[in-house]
Every structure is written in structure tokens, then in C-alpha cells.
N, C-alpha and C positions, 0 to 999 in steps of 0.2 A: 504494500500500500504506500503510495507516494505521500509526501508531507501535505501537498496541496489538497488531497482528498480526505484528510483528517480534520477533526474539529479543532480550531484555534482555541487555546485555553488562556494564554497570556499574550496580549498584543500590546506592544509599545509603538505608538505612532508619533513620529516627529518630536521625540522627547528631547528637551533641552533644559539645562540648569545653569544659570549664571549667578555667581556669588559676588557680593561686594564685600571686600575684606579690608580691615583697617591697616593690616600690615602692607597692603598693596598701595596705600596712599589714598588720599581723598579722590573719589570719583573713579578709582581703578576697579576693574572687574576681573573675575576669573571665570571662564567658561569651562565648567567641569564636564558637561555632556552637551553634545551639539547634534541636533536633528537625528536622533537615534530611532530607528524603526526596526523591530524584529518581532518574530512570531514563535511562540512555543506551542506545539500541538499536543493534544491529549495523548498521553502514553510516551512522550519524549523523556529521555534523560539528557537534558540539554546542558552543555558545558559553556560557560561564559568566561572568556579568557581575556587577559590584558596585563600589561606591566603594572607594577605598583604606581598608583597615582593616575591610572588611565580613566578612572571614573566608574569602576565597577560597583563599589559600595554606594556611591551616590545614586546610581541607576537602581540598585536594589531598594534603597530608601524611598525613591520616588514610586517604585512599583508597589510598595507597601503603604503608601500614603503617609510616611513618616516626615517627608518634606514635600513641598509643592513644586511641581515643575514650573519653569519660567514659560515654557511653551510645550505643546503636545498633550497627549492624553494616554492613559493606561486603561486597557479593557481586560477584565478578568471574567472568564466564562460569559462574555457578552455584556457584562455590567461595566459602565463607565465609573471608574474609581472616584472621580470628582463629584458625580451626580448621585451615585448609588453606592456610597462607601460601605455600608454595612453588608449589603448583598454581595458586593465584590469580595470583601475581606473574609466572609464566611467560607469562601472557597479555599482559603490559604492557611497553611501553617508555615512559620518561618523563624529563622534567627539570622541576624546580621551581626557579623563578628562573633566573638565567643559568647555562648549562652551563659547567663548569670543565675546563680542559685544561692540559697541560704545554706552556708556550709555546715552550720550547727544542727540543721534539720535533716531528717532522713530523705532519701530520694523520693519515697512515696509521699511524704508530707509536702515536699516541694511541688510534686505533681498535683496534689490536692489544692494547693494555693493557686497554681496556674489555672486549674480547671475552674476554681471559684470565680476567677476574674471574668469568665465567659458564661457564668450561670451554673457551673457545677456539672459533674458527671457521676454516674453510678460507680460504686467501688469496683464492680466487675469490669468496667471499662478501663479503669486504671490498671487492674491486674492484667488485662489483655495487652495494653501497650507496653507494660513492663516485660511481659513475656515476649512480645514482638521484637523488642530491642535487646533481648538477652540479659535483662537485669533482675529477673526473678531469683530470689535467694539473697540478693544484696539490697533489696528495696528498703529495708529497715535500718541499714547502716547510714551514718551521717555522711553527707556529700563531701565533707572535708577529707574523708579517707578514700574517696573514689580516685581512681587513676584519671588521667586526662581523657583517655578513650572512653571510660565509663561516663564521664561528664558530657562528652559529645553525644553519646547514645541517649543519655537522659534528656539532653536538649532536643534530640529528634523525637523522643517519646512525648515531650511537651508539645511539639508541633503536631503530633498525631492525635492528641486528645480531642480537638474540635472536629475530627473526621473530615479533613480537607481533601480536595481533589488535587491540589497543587502544593508542593513543598518548595520553598525558596530558601536555599541554604548558602551561607557565605563561608567558604573555606572550612567545611566540616571535618577535614582530616588534617588541618593545620597543627603542627607540633606533635603529631602522633608518631609512635614508633611503628615499625613495619607490621607488627601484629595488630595494632590498633587501626592502622590504615586498611588492612585486609578486612577486619571486622566491619568497619563502616562501609567500605565498598560493597561487601556482600549484602549488607543490610539495604543499601540504596537500590541495588539491582533487584533484590527480592521485593522491595516495596513497589517498584514499577512492574515487575513481571507477575508477581503473585497477588498484589493488592490493588493493581490498576491505578496507582498514583502516577502523577507527573512530577518530575523533579527539575527545577531550574537551579543549577549548581555553579556558583562563582568559585573559581579556583585559579591558582597560578601554577599548579602541578600538572604539567602537560602529560606526563605518563599516566596520571590518574584519569584525566579526561579521555585519553586515547583508549584506555581499558574500559571505561564506564559508558561513555556517551554515544548516542546515535546522531546527534546534531550539535553543532558548535557555532559560536560567534566570537570574533576577536575585536576588542575595543582598543583603540590607540589614541591617546590624547583626547578622549571624549568622543571620538568618532568611530562608527562601525566600519571596519575595513574588510571583514570577511564573514560570511554566514553561509551555512549549508549542511548537507548531509555528510557525516564524517566518511562514510563509505565512498561517496562520490569524490570528495576531496582527496581521499587516499588514492583512488584510481588516477586522478589527475596529477597528483604531486609526489607520489611515492615511487621512487625508482628502484634500481638494483644496486647492491653493494658487492663489490668484487675484491676478494683478497687473493693476490697473485704476486709472483715475483716480477720484478721490473715493471712496476705499475705504469710509469710514463710510456714505456714502449707498448705495453698491453693496450692502453687507452688509444694510442695512435693506430695500432693495428685494427682495433674494433671500429674506429671511425672510418678507416680506409676500406676494409673488407666487408664490413657489415652495415655501414652507413648509419651507425648509431651516434648519439651524442654522449660521449664518454669523456670524463675529466679525471685526471689523477690528483690525489690529495698528497701533499708533502708530509713528511714525518712531523709529529708522531702519529697522525691519522693516516698513515700510509695505506694506499689502496686506490680503488677506482670507483667512482659513482657513475652509473648509467642512468640517464634521464628516463622518466616514465614513457611507456609505449614504444620504446625503441625497437625491441626485437624479442624473439623467443629465447629464454635463457639457455635452452639446450643448444640452439644454433651458436650462441656466443661461446659457450663452453667448448663446443667442438672446434670452433675456429682457433681458440687459444691453444687447445691441446695439440692440434695439428701443426701449429707454429712453434711448438716446443716450450710453451709456458707451463708453469706448475700452478694449477688453480687450487687454492686451499678452501675457498668458499665462494659461492655465488648465490645470493639470497636477497629477499626483499630488504630494502633499506631500513635499518633500525633508526629509531628516534626521528622519523621523518616529520612528525608534527612539530618537534622542537626546531628543526631546521626551518620549516615553513613559518613558524611563529617569529623566529629571529630575522628571517628575510623580510617579513611584512611589517615588523615593528621597529621603531628607532629609539624609543624611550630607554634611557639607561638608568636614570635615577627618578625617584619620586620628586614631587615639587618641594620647595624649601619647607623647613619645619613650620608647621602650623597651616600649611597651604591646603593640605588634603581635606576636602569637605567630609 
């Protein structure tokens, strides 16, 4: 099923946010987000990428009604956030940056407090979300003794209490160890696959997005520079990686005999990159072997999303201290 044939769940239309900040001087403005339009379809696990200071958190805050856009609008399940705020936000569970809890209270008590803010839920529903995020058996422990990964899962549990259709999560695996990252990844995939939820995931971990998401968008200095199905982007941008002796000579031979676009990498990344759609790997391998080269590996390019991200973005540092909205 193509994206265009599915139901749009979160739509950002021409979203812009301009801040006036004292540190910029009188009358000076900072455009954090500029004319941003993107669509998250029901059933997506959508990765929202960008360098630090690109405007991701500002976008999430506008999508949740925490700050008002300077221009544009947000639609959630067809409800305009500005005109139908309650109807729109009933569809959403979210945390922006790290979720906060009362450390001296138990995980369960924290969830009871969160539930009470929206009218309360039955005890069985709290039991169910604790089970869903893997915290049953630890729910009576104070949050102060929870690991960082347990706190992140408790944050997701709080997001699940209103029974939303859409989760908006800001860096849910930030600061986790490999086991914690795996646990949160598996939980998010399961929530989409088994529970029918839609996840809009802001992250700077490209490997995470590559493993998890079916669609992505990249933000650069407040502007959308890339959006699409991850599988289509992979076909378009992922080439082949060749480990071979005499890589410069091998690249030249492949260009001449096979008509491919091949470029050798200097040490320490010694090897050859072959651009997407160039040729059948078996044909390339045979040409190299017949010419006397020793081929150690010919495989799909690893870390292709990292390379694409670095090629498309130019930001190296976040804005000066205090600048990030």
C-alpha cells in the first residue's frame, strides 16, 4: 500500500516559527522553522531527523500545541489543532525531551497522577500499560531507583494511558545503553505492528531510524530538505561497497569495462563505492576476478543513511547558547 493511499494522521502545513530573542538584539528575529509541510500516515513509524538546532523540538512543540506557530497549521486525525484543540490532542500521546517523574513515588503512582490529569483510568488499564512496556514487577519501586531505560519505558507507558492513535516521541533512546536501546526499539515496533499505533519519532541516531522507520524526513536549519519512503530512498541512494586490493585500479577498471560509477576511498576507509543502479554485483565481481583482483567483499553499502544525511546537511554546531527554542 502506497503512502498516498493511506489515511493522513498528522499533517503539518506550511508551518513556520519565528522567535524574537533579547540576546539577538532589539528587533532581531530567529526563524526556527520555515514553511514546513509533511505528512505522517496511519501505521507509519516515521523518523524525523536533523542536526542539533535544526528545529526538530520546536516542530514537535508546535505539533502538540505547546507553542503557537507564526504561520501554518497542524491537523491531527483531520482536526485543526488551533480550532479543535481538545479533539486533536485526544488522539496523541507524547513526550518532548526527557519525561519527568516524581522520583520518590512508585512508577505506578506516577502513572496514576498522569492519568488523573486527563480524568483518570481504571486500575486494570494501568496494569495493562505497565505490562505492555515491560515494567510489571517493578511498578511499586520508587522511580528514583529505575534505570534510564526503565524511565523511558515509563514515559511511553504514560503516553499510552489516554489510548492514543499517535505517539510523538522526542529522542526516546537518548542516553540508553545498547540493551536499553534494543528494548525501546522492540517496544516501538511492537506498538505499531501489534497495537496499530502510529509513531512520529524525532531522533539524531541514524542507525536507529534506519532499523525502525518506514518513512523519514530531514530538517536542516528549519527547512525540510528530504521526505519519503525509506525503502525508496534506499533504492535511490544506497550503492555497493567493495573491499578489494588496489582499490584505485579496481575502480578504474569497473568504470572502463562495466560502465559503472565507481570511486575509490583513500585510507583509512580504503575500498571502492559503486553508485546505486550501476550494475549486477555478480557481473562486477566476475570482471574483477578475471582481471586478477582479490575481492574480499562486495555488499550493499553500510551506513548509507549516514552518508546521505551528511551530504544533505551542512549544520555543524547548534546555535549559540540560549538560541535553541
